[in-house]
Structures are given as C-alpha cells and as structure tokens.
BALOBA-1460 file (C-alpha; in Angstrom, 3 decimals):
// residues 315
<rec num="1" residu="m" x="38.161" y="46.796" z="-13.113"/>
<rec num="2" residu="q" x="36.328" y="48.860" z="-10.503"/>
<rec num="3" residu="s" x="34.003" y="47.274" z="-7.971"/>
<rec num="4" residu="v" x="30.352" y="48.366" z="-8.169"/>
<rec num="5" residu="i" x="30.194" y="48.926" z="-4.405"/>
<rec num="6" residu="s" x="33.003" y="51.482" z="-4.619"/>
<rec num="7" residu="d" x="30.716" y="53.889" z="-6.536"/>
<rec num="8" residu="k" x="30.605" y="57.283" z="-4.828"/>
<rec num="9" residu="h" x="26.830" y="57.342" z="-4.206"/>
<rec num="10" residu="f" x="27.259" y="54.378" z="-1.831"/>
<rec num="11" residu="h" x="29.643" y="56.354" z="0.388"/>
<rec num="12" residu="d" x="28.998" y="60.091" z="0.047"/>
<rec num="13" residu="e" x="25.679" y="61.496" z="1.287"/>
<rec num="14" residu="a" x="25.481" y="64.497" z="-1.069"/>
<rec num="15" residu="t" x="26.267" y="62.297" z="-4.067"/>
<rec num="16" residu="a" x="23.651" y="59.786" z="-2.909"/>
<rec num="17" residu="y" x="20.956" y="62.501" z="-2.904"/>
<rec num="18" residu="k" x="22.005" y="63.687" z="-6.367"/>
<rec num="19" residu="w" x="21.918" y="60.091" z="-7.662"/>
<rec num="20" residu="v" x="18.354" y="59.579" z="-6.395"/>
<rec num="21" residu="e" x="17.207" y="63.007" z="-7.658"/>
<rec num="22" residu="a" x="18.486" y="62.228" z="-11.166"/>
<rec num="23" residu="r" x="16.242" y="59.145" z="-11.288"/>
<rec num="24" residu="v" x="13.159" y="60.437" z="-9.483"/>
<rec num="25" residu="w" x="13.278" y="63.921" z="-11.081"/>
<rec num="26" residu="p" x="14.911" y="63.378" z="-14.507"/>
<rec num="27" residu="e" x="13.617" y="66.773" z="-15.710"/>
<rec num="28" residu="g" x="14.287" y="68.704" z="-12.503"/>
<rec num="29" residu="p" x="12.740" y="68.997" z="-9.023"/>
<rec num="30" residu="i" x="8.975" y="68.596" z="-8.604"/>
<rec num="31" residu="c" x="7.300" y="69.922" z="-5.477"/>
<rec num="32" residu="p" x="5.488" y="67.018" z="-3.753"/>
<rec num="33" residu="h" x="3.156" y="69.484" z="-2.024"/>
<rec num="34" residu="c" x="1.708" y="71.427" z="-4.977"/>
<rec num="35" residu="g" x="3.174" y="69.603" z="-7.980"/>
<rec num="36" residu="g" x="4.927" y="72.743" z="-9.184"/>
<rec num="37" residu="t" x="8.087" y="72.673" z="-11.277"/>
<rec num="38" residu="d" x="8.802" y="76.413" z="-11.586"/>
<rec num="39" residu="r" x="10.371" y="78.734" z="-9.044"/>
<rec num="40" residu="i" x="12.110" y="75.965" z="-7.113"/>
<rec num="41" residu="s" x="15.557" y="76.607" z="-5.662"/>
<rec num="42" residu="p" x="17.948" y="74.652" z="-3.432"/>
<rec num="43" residu="m" x="18.236" y="76.020" z="0.091"/>
<rec num="44" residu="k" x="21.834" y="76.961" z="0.863"/>
<rec num="45" residu="g" x="21.876" y="78.073" z="4.484"/>
<rec num="46" residu="k" x="24.672" y="76.875" z="6.737"/>
<rec num="47" residu="s" x="22.260" y="74.779" z="8.832"/>
<rec num="48" residu="t" x="20.259" y="73.482" z="5.858"/>
<rec num="49" residu="r" x="20.165" y="69.710" z="5.460"/>
<rec num="50" residu="i" x="21.489" y="68.047" z="2.320"/>
<rec num="51" residu="g" x="19.134" y="68.015" z="-0.649"/>
<rec num="52" residu="v" x="16.507" y="70.472" z="0.643"/>
<rec num="53" residu="y" x="14.672" y="72.684" z="-1.870"/>
<rec num="54" residu="k" x="12.069" y="75.398" z="-1.446"/>
<rec num="55" residu="c" x="9.056" y="75.805" z="-3.686"/>
<rec num="56" residu="y" x="8.213" y="79.502" z="-4.037"/>
<rec num="57" residu="q" x="4.745" y="78.680" z="-5.373"/>
<rec num="58" residu="c" x="3.451" y="77.034" z="-2.184"/>
<rec num="59" residu="r" x="6.269" y="78.375" z="0.048"/>
<rec num="60" residu="k" x="7.085" y="74.911" z="1.438"/>
<rec num="61" residu="p" x="10.465" y="73.169" z="1.750"/>
<rec num="62" residu="f" x="10.944" y="69.579" z="0.547"/>
<rec num="63" residu="n" x="13.512" y="67.038" z="-0.548"/>
<rec num="64" residu="v" x="13.464" y="63.956" z="-2.750"/>
<rec num="65" residu="k" x="12.438" y="61.776" z="0.210"/>
<rec num="66" residu="v" x="8.990" y="63.365" z="0.638"/>
<rec num="67" residu="g" x="6.177" y="61.151" z="-0.633"/>
<rec num="68" residu="t" x="8.447" y="58.125" z="-1.068"/>
<rec num="69" residu="i" x="9.548" y="55.082" z="0.920"/>
<rec num="70" residu="f" x="12.371" y="57.259" z="2.322"/>
<rec num="71" residu="e" x="10.068" y="59.820" z="3.972"/>
<rec num="72" residu="a" x="10.629" y="60.452" z="7.697"/>
<rec num="73" residu="s" x="13.549" y="58.014" z="7.714"/>
<rec num="74" residu="h" x="16.670" y="58.881" z="9.696"/>
<rec num="75" residu="v" x="18.722" y="56.277" z="7.833"/>
<rec num="76" residu="p" x="21.394" y="57.972" z="5.672"/>
<rec num="77" residu="m" x="20.560" y="57.972" z="1.973"/>
<rec num="78" residu="r" x="23.828" y="56.203" z="1.123"/>
<rec num="79" residu="h" x="22.791" y="53.324" z="3.409"/>
<rec num="80" residu="w" x="19.401" y="53.146" z="1.686"/>
<rec num="81" residu="l" x="21.183" y="52.802" z="-1.661"/>
<rec num="82" residu="q" x="23.474" y="50.113" z="-0.279"/>
<rec num="83" residu="a" x="20.439" y="48.160" z="0.965"/>
<rec num="84" residu="i" x="18.632" y="48.549" z="-2.372"/>
<rec num="85" residu="h" x="21.680" y="47.247" z="-4.231"/>
<rec num="86" residu="l" x="22.054" y="44.266" z="-1.891"/>
<rec num="87" residu="i" x="18.385" y="43.248" z="-2.129"/>
<rec num="88" residu="s" x="18.149" y="43.780" z="-5.882"/>
<rec num="89" residu="s" x="21.323" y="41.837" z="-6.660"/>
<rec num="90" residu="s" x="20.700" y="38.853" z="-4.353"/>
<rec num="91" residu="k" x="18.716" y="36.239" z="-6.289"/>
<rec num="92" residu="k" x="17.207" y="34.724" z="-3.154"/>
<rec num="93" residu="g" x="17.051" y="37.921" z="-1.105"/>
<rec num="94" residu="i" x="19.000" y="39.084" z="1.912"/>
<rec num="95" residu="s" x="17.825" y="38.670" z="5.496"/>
<rec num="96" residu="s" x="17.152" y="41.469" z="7.972"/>
<rec num="97" residu="n" x="19.924" y="40.089" z="10.190"/>
<rec num="98" residu="q" x="22.406" y="40.341" z="7.317"/>
<rec num="99" residu="l" x="21.321" y="43.914" z="6.496"/>
<rec num="100" residu="h" x="21.556" y="44.865" z="10.163"/>
<rec num="101" residu="r" x="25.162" y="43.613" z="10.317"/>
<rec num="102" residu="i" x="26.236" y="45.200" z="7.012"/>
<rec num="103" residu="l" x="24.600" y="48.608" z="7.536"/>
<rec num="104" residu="g" x="25.370" y="48.844" z="11.242"/>
<rec num="105" residu="c" x="21.756" y="49.686" z="12.130"/>
<rec num="106" residu="s" x="19.355" y="47.994" z="14.537"/>
<rec num="107" residu="l" x="17.583" y="44.787" z="13.514"/>
<rec num="108" residu="k" x="14.225" y="46.570" z="13.683"/>
<rec num="109" residu="t" x="15.478" y="49.280" z="11.298"/>
<rec num="110" residu="a" x="16.898" y="46.673" z="8.894"/>
<rec num="111" residu="w" x="13.554" y="44.802" z="8.888"/>
<rec num="112" residu="f" x="11.680" y="48.005" z="8.105"/>
<rec num="113" residu="i" x="14.151" y="49.012" z="5.373"/>
<rec num="114" residu="g" x="13.569" y="45.642" z="3.728"/>
<rec num="115" residu="h" x="9.783" y="46.028" z="3.746"/>
<rec num="116" residu="r" x="9.950" y="49.574" z="2.387"/>
<rec num="117" residu="i" x="12.144" y="48.416" z="-0.473"/>
<rec num="118" residu="r" x="9.724" y="45.550" z="-1.216"/>
<rec num="119" residu="e" x="6.947" y="48.134" z="-1.355"/>
<rec num="120" residu="a" x="8.933" y="49.993" z="-4.036"/>
<rec num="121" residu="m" x="9.299" y="46.720" z="-5.937"/>
<rec num="122" residu="k" x="5.527" y="46.307" z="-6.140"/>
<rec num="123" residu="t" x="4.204" y="46.723" z="-9.669"/>
<rec num="124" residu="v" x="1.226" y="49.031" z="-10.211"/>
<rec num="125" residu="g" x="-1.065" y="49.119" z="-13.270"/>
<rec num="126" residu="v" x="0.203" y="46.003" z="-15.008"/>
<rec num="127" residu="e" x="-0.814" y="44.856" z="-18.483"/>
<rec num="128" residu="l" x="-2.197" y="41.428" z="-19.349"/>
<rec num="129" residu="l" x="0.340" y="38.633" z="-19.672"/>
<rec num="130" residu="g" x="0.718" y="36.811" z="-22.964"/>
<rec num="131" residu="g" x="-1.034" y="37.594" z="-26.215"/>
<rec num="132" residu="v" x="-1.254" y="36.159" z="-29.728"/>
<rec num="133" residu="g" x="1.176" y="33.269" z="-30.132"/>
<rec num="134" residu="k" x="2.542" y="33.606" z="-26.581"/>
<rec num="135" residu="d" x="2.694" y="30.912" z="-23.898"/>
<rec num="136" residu="v" x="1.734" y="31.536" z="-20.268"/>
<rec num="137" residu="e" x="2.136" y="28.960" z="-17.518"/>
<rec num="138" residu="a" x="0.008" y="28.868" z="-14.359"/>
<rec num="139" residu="d" x="0.476" y="26.851" z="-11.198"/>
<rec num="140" residu="e" x="-0.189" y="26.995" z="-7.496"/>
<rec num="141" residu="t" x="2.016" y="26.084" z="-4.570"/>
<rec num="142" residu="y" x="1.560" y="25.787" z="-0.827"/>
<rec num="143" residu="f" x="4.109" y="27.284" z="1.502"/>
<rec num="144" residu="g" x="4.524" y="27.492" z="5.282"/>
<rec num="145" residu="d" x="1.744" y="27.248" z="7.844"/>
<rec num="146" residu="k" x="-1.151" y="29.671" z="7.866"/>
<rec num="147" residu="s" x="-1.541" y="31.857" z="10.936"/>
<rec num="148" residu="v" x="-4.447" y="29.587" z="11.879"/>
<rec num="149" residu="v" x="-4.117" y="26.009" z="10.668"/>
<rec num="150" residu="t" x="-7.572" y="24.757" z="9.752"/>
<rec num="151" residu="k" x="-6.821" y="21.139" z="8.957"/>
<rec num="152" residu="r" x="-4.204" y="18.546" z="9.738"/>
<rec num="153" residu="s" x="-3.765" y="15.002" z="8.541"/>
<rec num="154" residu="k" x="-3.995" y="11.964" z="10.832"/>
<rec num="155" residu="t" x="-0.233" y="12.054" z="11.302"/>
<rec num="156" residu="g" x="-0.428" y="15.647" z="12.534"/>
<rec num="157" residu="k" x="1.231" y="17.091" z="9.453"/>
<rec num="158" residu="s" x="-0.492" y="20.132" z="7.937"/>
<rec num="159" residu="t" x="-2.170" y="19.452" z="4.610"/>
<rec num="160" residu="h" x="-2.661" y="21.990" z="1.817"/>
<rec num="161" residu="s" x="-5.579" y="23.609" z="3.632"/>
<rec num="162" residu="g" x="-3.223" y="24.389" z="6.527"/>
<rec num="163" residu="k" x="-0.661" y="26.095" z="4.303"/>
<rec num="164" residu="r" x="-0.498" y="29.475" z="2.584"/>
<rec num="165" residu="s" x="-1.649" y="29.290" z="-1.012"/>
<rec num="166" residu="v" x="0.275" y="31.067" z="-3.769"/>
<rec num="167" residu="v" x="-0.840" y="31.253" z="-7.406"/>
<rec num="168" residu="t" x="1.754" y="32.320" z="-9.983"/>
<rec num="169" residu="l" x="1.456" y="33.098" z="-13.676"/>
<rec num="170" residu="v" x="4.618" y="33.164" z="-15.817"/>
<rec num="171" residu="e" x="4.876" y="34.266" z="-19.434"/>
<rec num="172" residu="r" x="7.655" y="32.356" z="-21.152"/>
<rec num="173" residu="g" x="10.467" y="34.747" z="-21.902"/>
<rec num="174" residu="g" x="8.591" y="37.482" z="-20.034"/>
<rec num="175" residu="s" x="7.183" y="38.390" z="-16.640"/>
<rec num="176" residu="a" x="5.852" y="36.583" z="-13.575"/>
<rec num="177" residu="r" x="2.897" y="37.616" z="-11.435"/>
<rec num="178" residu="s" x="2.161" y="36.036" z="-8.047"/>
<rec num="179" residu="f" x="-0.835" y="36.164" z="-5.730"/>
<rec num="180" residu="h" x="-1.293" y="35.096" z="-2.127"/>
<rec num="181" residu="v" x="-4.852" y="33.794" z="-1.803"/>
<rec num="182" residu="a" x="-6.779" y="32.650" z="1.250"/>
<rec num="183" residu="h" x="-8.075" y="29.563" z="-0.567"/>
<rec num="184" residu="a" x="-6.827" y="28.190" z="-3.884"/>
<rec num="185" residu="d" x="-10.221" y="26.999" z="-5.085"/>
<rec num="186" residu="q" x="-11.467" y="26.878" z="-8.667"/>
<rec num="187" residu="h" x="-13.391" y="30.145" z="-8.460"/>
<rec num="188" residu="t" x="-10.420" y="32.111" z="-7.063"/>
<rec num="189" residu="v" x="-7.784" y="30.616" z="-9.374"/>
<rec num="190" residu="t" x="-9.953" y="30.929" z="-12.497"/>
<rec num="191" residu="k" x="-10.672" y="34.581" z="-11.678"/>
<rec num="192" residu="i" x="-6.931" y="35.337" z="-11.358"/>
<rec num="193" residu="v" x="-6.131" y="33.549" z="-14.630"/>
<rec num="194" residu="n" x="-8.894" y="35.220" z="-16.648"/>
<rec num="195" residu="e" x="-8.164" y="38.708" z="-15.281"/>
<rec num="196" residu="n" x="-4.398" y="38.593" z="-15.843"/>
<rec num="197" residu="i" x="-3.837" y="36.603" z="-19.035"/>
<rec num="198" residu="a" x="-4.820" y="37.752" z="-22.520"/>
<rec num="199" residu="r" x="-7.530" y="35.536" z="-24.063"/>
<rec num="200" residu="k" x="-5.454" y="34.848" z="-27.191"/>
<rec num="201" residu="s" x="-2.613" y="33.297" z="-25.177"/>
<rec num="202" residu="r" x="-1.741" y="29.605" z="-24.954"/>
<rec num="203" residu="l" x="-2.209" y="28.497" z="-21.335"/>
<rec num="204" residu="h" x="-0.097" y="25.670" z="-19.880"/>
<rec num="205" residu="t" x="-1.005" y="24.015" z="-16.563"/>
<rec num="206" residu="d" x="-0.817" y="20.653" z="-14.846"/>
<rec num="207" residu="e" x="-3.813" y="18.315" z="-14.612"/>
<rec num="208" residu="s" x="-5.469" y="20.250" z="-11.753"/>
<rec num="209" residu="n" x="-9.190" y="20.994" z="-12.093"/>
<rec num="210" residu="l" x="-8.580" y="24.482" z="-10.685"/>
<rec num="211" residu="y" x="-8.007" y="25.778" z="-14.223"/>
<rec num="212" residu="n" x="-11.113" y="24.300" z="-15.840"/>
<rec num="213" residu="g" x="-12.742" y="27.733" z="-16.137"/>
<rec num="214" residu="a" x="-9.817" y="29.358" z="-17.990"/>
<rec num="215" residu="k" x="-10.939" y="31.142" z="-21.166"/>
<rec num="216" residu="m" x="-7.705" y="31.195" z="-23.165"/>
<rec num="217" residu="v" x="-7.825" y="30.281" z="-26.855"/>
<rec num="218" residu="e" x="-5.691" y="27.195" z="-26.115"/>
<rec num="219" residu="h" x="-5.291" y="25.290" z="-22.850"/>
<rec num="220" residu="h" x="-2.690" y="22.535" z="-22.672"/>
<rec num="221" residu="r" x="-2.060" y="20.279" z="-19.678"/>
<rec num="222" residu="v" x="0.665" y="17.915" z="-18.537"/>
<rec num="223" residu="n" x="-0.278" y="15.094" z="-16.193"/>
<rec num="224" residu="h" x="2.258" y="15.104" z="-13.378"/>
<rec num="225" residu="s" x="0.434" y="12.301" z="-11.526"/>
<rec num="226" residu="k" x="1.295" y="9.971" z="-14.424"/>
<rec num="227" residu="g" x="4.903" y="11.083" z="-14.625"/>
<rec num="228" residu="e" x="4.361" y="13.373" z="-17.610"/>
<rec num="229" residu="y" x="6.290" y="16.642" z="-17.379"/>
<rec num="230" residu="v" x="6.709" y="17.706" z="-21.007"/>
<rec num="231" residu="r" x="5.209" y="16.973" z="-24.437"/>
<rec num="232" residu="y" x="6.773" y="18.004" z="-27.698"/>
<rec num="233" residu="s" x="3.758" y="18.099" z="-29.991"/>
<rec num="234" residu="v" x="-0.002" y="18.727" z="-30.181"/>
<rec num="235" residu="n" x="-1.879" y="16.704" z="-32.812"/>
<rec num="236" residu="g" x="1.389" y="16.151" z="-34.653"/>
<rec num="237" residu="i" x="2.321" y="19.854" z="-34.594"/>
<rec num="238" residu="p" x="5.663" y="20.613" z="-32.825"/>
<rec num="239" residu="r" x="4.855" y="22.416" z="-29.601"/>
<rec num="240" residu="l" x="6.526" y="22.527" z="-26.176"/>
<rec num="241" residu="i" x="3.896" y="21.696" z="-23.538"/>
<rec num="242" residu="h" x="5.042" y="21.979" z="-19.910"/>
<rec num="243" residu="s" x="4.787" y="24.047" z="-16.727"/>
<rec num="244" residu="n" x="8.492" y="23.842" z="-15.875"/>
<rec num="245" residu="t" x="9.060" y="27.612" z="-16.093"/>
<rec num="246" residu="v" x="6.640" y="28.387" z="-13.275"/>
<rec num="247" residu="e" x="7.992" y="25.398" z="-11.318"/>
<rec num="248" residu="n" x="11.484" y="26.950" z="-11.626"/>
<rec num="249" residu="y" x="10.084" y="30.219" z="-10.271"/>
<rec num="250" residu="f" x="8.697" y="28.372" z="-7.236"/>
<rec num="251" residu="s" x="12.082" y="26.695" z="-6.735"/>
<rec num="252" residu="v" x="13.874" y="30.041" z="-6.359"/>
<rec num="253" residu="f" x="11.032" y="31.472" z="-4.248"/>
<rec num="254" residu="k" x="11.017" y="28.585" z="-1.772"/>
<rec num="255" residu="r" x="14.807" y="28.451" z="-1.508"/>
<rec num="256" residu="g" x="14.800" y="32.146" z="-0.684"/>
<rec num="257" residu="m" x="11.973" y="31.912" z="1.828"/>
<rec num="258" residu="k" x="13.313" y="28.811" z="3.573"/>
<rec num="259" residu="g" x="17.049" y="29.387" z="3.240"/>
<rec num="260" residu="t" x="17.346" y="33.177" z="3.520"/>
<rec num="261" residu="y" x="14.280" y="34.543" z="5.285"/>
<rec num="262" residu="q" x="13.365" y="31.355" z="7.184"/>
<rec num="263" residu="h" x="10.267" y="32.935" z="8.752"/>
<rec num="264" residu="c" x="7.560" y="35.117" z="7.233"/>
<rec num="265" residu="a" x="4.280" y="36.087" z="8.870"/>
<rec num="266" residu="e" x="1.346" y="35.458" z="6.555"/>
<rec num="267" residu="k" x="0.385" y="39.149" z="6.573"/>
<rec num="268" residu="h" x="3.742" y="40.000" z="4.937"/>
<rec num="269" residu="l" x="3.777" y="37.255" z="2.291"/>
<rec num="270" residu="h" x="2.419" y="39.535" z="-0.472"/>
<rec num="271" residu="r" x="5.475" y="41.811" z="-0.103"/>
<rec num="272" residu="y" x="7.931" y="38.919" z="-0.402"/>
<rec num="273" residu="l" x="6.076" y="37.751" z="-3.514"/>
<rec num="274" residu="a" x="6.440" y="41.268" z="-4.953"/>
<rec num="275" residu="e" x="10.191" y="41.055" z="-4.277"/>
<rec num="276" residu="f" x="10.658" y="37.735" z="-6.085"/>
<rec num="277" residu="d" x="8.392" y="38.861" z="-8.942"/>
<rec num="278" residu="f" x="10.429" y="42.048" z="-9.355"/>
<rec num="279" residu="r" x="13.772" y="40.267" z="-9.561"/>
<rec num="280" residu="y" x="12.347" y="37.714" z="-12.003"/>
<rec num="281" residu="n" x="10.845" y="40.440" z="-14.188"/>
<rec num="282" residu="n" x="14.142" y="42.367" z="-14.176"/>
<rec num="283" residu="r" x="16.568" y="39.500" z="-14.678"/>
<rec num="284" residu="i" x="19.793" y="39.187" z="-16.631"/>
<rec num="285" residu="a" x="18.052" y="37.109" z="-19.335"/>
<rec num="286" residu="l" x="15.939" y="40.182" z="-20.144"/>
<rec num="287" residu="g" x="19.038" y="42.407" z="-20.344"/>
<rec num="288" residu="v" x="18.723" y="43.908" z="-16.850"/>
<rec num="289" residu="n" x="21.900" y="43.924" z="-14.742"/>
<rec num="290" residu="d" x="22.232" y="44.631" z="-11.011"/>
<rec num="291" residu="e" x="22.784" y="48.373" z="-11.440"/>
<rec num="292" residu="t" x="19.767" y="48.819" z="-13.725"/>
<rec num="293" residu="r" x="17.622" y="46.716" z="-11.401"/>
<rec num="294" residu="a" x="18.525" y="48.973" z="-8.463"/>
<rec num="295" residu="e" x="17.741" y="52.064" z="-10.552"/>
<rec num="296" residu="r" x="14.308" y="50.675" z="-11.384"/>
<rec num="297" residu="i" x="13.586" y="50.214" z="-7.691"/>
<rec num="298" residu="v" x="14.513" y="53.849" z="-7.018"/>
<rec num="299" residu="k" x="12.267" y="54.993" z="-9.877"/>
<rec num="300" residu="g" x="9.407" y="53.110" z="-8.194"/>
<rec num="301" residu="i" x="9.669" y="54.753" z="-4.759"/>
<rec num="302" residu="v" x="7.300" y="57.673" z="-5.458"/>
<rec num="303" residu="g" x="3.822" y="57.477" z="-3.958"/>
<rec num="304" residu="k" x="4.615" y="54.346" z="-1.960"/>
<rec num="305" residu="r" x="4.746" y="55.688" z="1.555"/>
<rec num="306" residu="l" x="4.932" y="52.913" z="4.142"/>
<rec num="307" residu="t" x="4.887" y="53.507" z="7.906"/>
<rec num="308" residu="y" x="5.957" y="50.990" z="10.522"/>
<rec num="309" residu="q" x="2.364" y="50.663" z="11.717"/>
<rec num="310" residu="t" x="1.091" y="50.019" z="8.172"/>
<rec num="311" residu="a" x="3.764" y="47.401" z="7.570"/>
<rec num="312" residu="n" x="2.488" y="45.442" z="10.577"/>
<rec num="313" residu="q" x="-1.166" y="45.529" z="9.559"/>
<rec num="314" residu="r" x="-2.850" y="42.483" z="8.106"/>
<rec num="315" residu="t" x="-3.895" y="42.705" z="4.473"/>
C-alpha cells in the first residue's frame, strides 16, 4: 500500500505544475489575458521557468498560476499542493505554526498560504438549501470576543453581545452554510434563513424567537430550555425533530478554532467559516475522500486572487 504523500506531484515541481494544469485546464491551456485557447505553445528556452506558455493571439506569456491564489507567489508549487492536502484532510484544520514547520517556510508565509487556500474553499453562486421533503436545521452560536466588546455582565464575563455571532444552516445529509453577522437579531437571522433555504423545506430550530419570521412550509422547534432535544413525531406522524446536526457542526468548528487555531481576528472569521463549510460539504459521508477534496480546492482557485494587503483588510 502506497502512502498518499509519496505521490510525485508532492515532490517534483514539473509534475506539480502538470497536476494543477490537468485540473484547472482539463481541455488544454486557456490564456488568462485574452481568454484564447488557440495558438498557445509551451515556452522551451533554457532559461524559461517551469510551466510557462505563450499565447500567440495576445503575444503574452502566462502560466497556470496567473489569476489564481498562486499568482505572484514564490512558494514552490509542490509545497502549495502539500499545504492544500494537509488543510483539506485535517478535520479541525492545521495551524500556521504547523504549516511553517512542515513546509520549512516563514510563519508569515504559512499564514498567508492558509488564507489563500481558504479563499479557494469559498463557495460562489450557491443554490438554495433543502427543497420538497428535505429537512434543514438552523442555529446560531457565539464565539470568541469581538474586536470591541460592547457589553459585559456584572461578573466581568462577556455576554452574547460581546461575542462574535455565527449563524449556520445545515441540510440533513447535505451541505452547511455559515455566516458571520455583526448582530444576530431577528431581522438579520430571518433574512439569512429566507434567502438561503427553499420555501418547501422543513425547518428545524430551537425555541429562539430569532426564527419567527421564517417562511418555510413547515417549522418545527425543540425546547432546549426545558431539556427537550429531540421529538420522534408530529401530530402522531413519525418525524425526527431536532437541531443536533447543526450542533454537531458547531462542535467541530469550535474544537478547531479553540484547539487548533486558538486565535482568530474577527476580520478573518468569514474565511475560517468557509474552510469548515468546505470540509463539511466535501466529507467522507458524501463520498468525498481526501484526494478528491484537495482536487476540488485546486479547481476553485481561478478568479480568487488574494494579496497580503487584502487579506488584512476588514470585511
């Protein structure tokens, strides 16, 4: 049995470029400058860098890194692929310090690699969750201190208003979608629910009033304050009513954030949510193994350019 990490694209630079090209350009090279696909040839000069092509329509050279998270990076492509595999296969993530030690790069470079990969994990143009006969769970959680704590209890401990609010929607047997919101009030939460869940879905929440404005065809609640966590019927009809799936998502998310990453500035929280969403949506239970998950990240690198300055901006 051969180890996955012994694959050639993790160790040979030319093979690494070919591996990425096969996934980004499955039908052949595409010029990122003019979009052309004809009259493109690899440059073969002695001083030519690996993977460089020339488009004879716009007369410009390019490689597979242009217009992706890899652009302008001096990190070897094989190290990028190693980092992608490590992040995609680690259920609770991998810290910048760990990447820095494994890849042999600086801590700053490892931090930036991580954020670029999270950018590639971000889903664009998503469909509505749920549908006819499908169950979607919604819940909110409060994590870490906000950059500016607005309220503290009499004991000095931060209350929910002093924490970062996260709203997550999970379709049973399907995908998760998470949102970092400034305030988890009824207007904000209801808007997220109604814009991301199909009306004909069955919505499951706890007893919170935040979901009173949800417009799903069915809305079932469990009352956690009274010790109720699951019901097995509705009006005598067998039905599984709970929000345990989304609670399980939060369990993995918080263990990763507290145990692996330990610190996250509020301005970066949306990228960490994208990371945990991606791994959940491409999990073993859905038939996606570590290798396929890494390939899907590479297929999502196009058009997601991220500079160091942009990564440090507030959203």
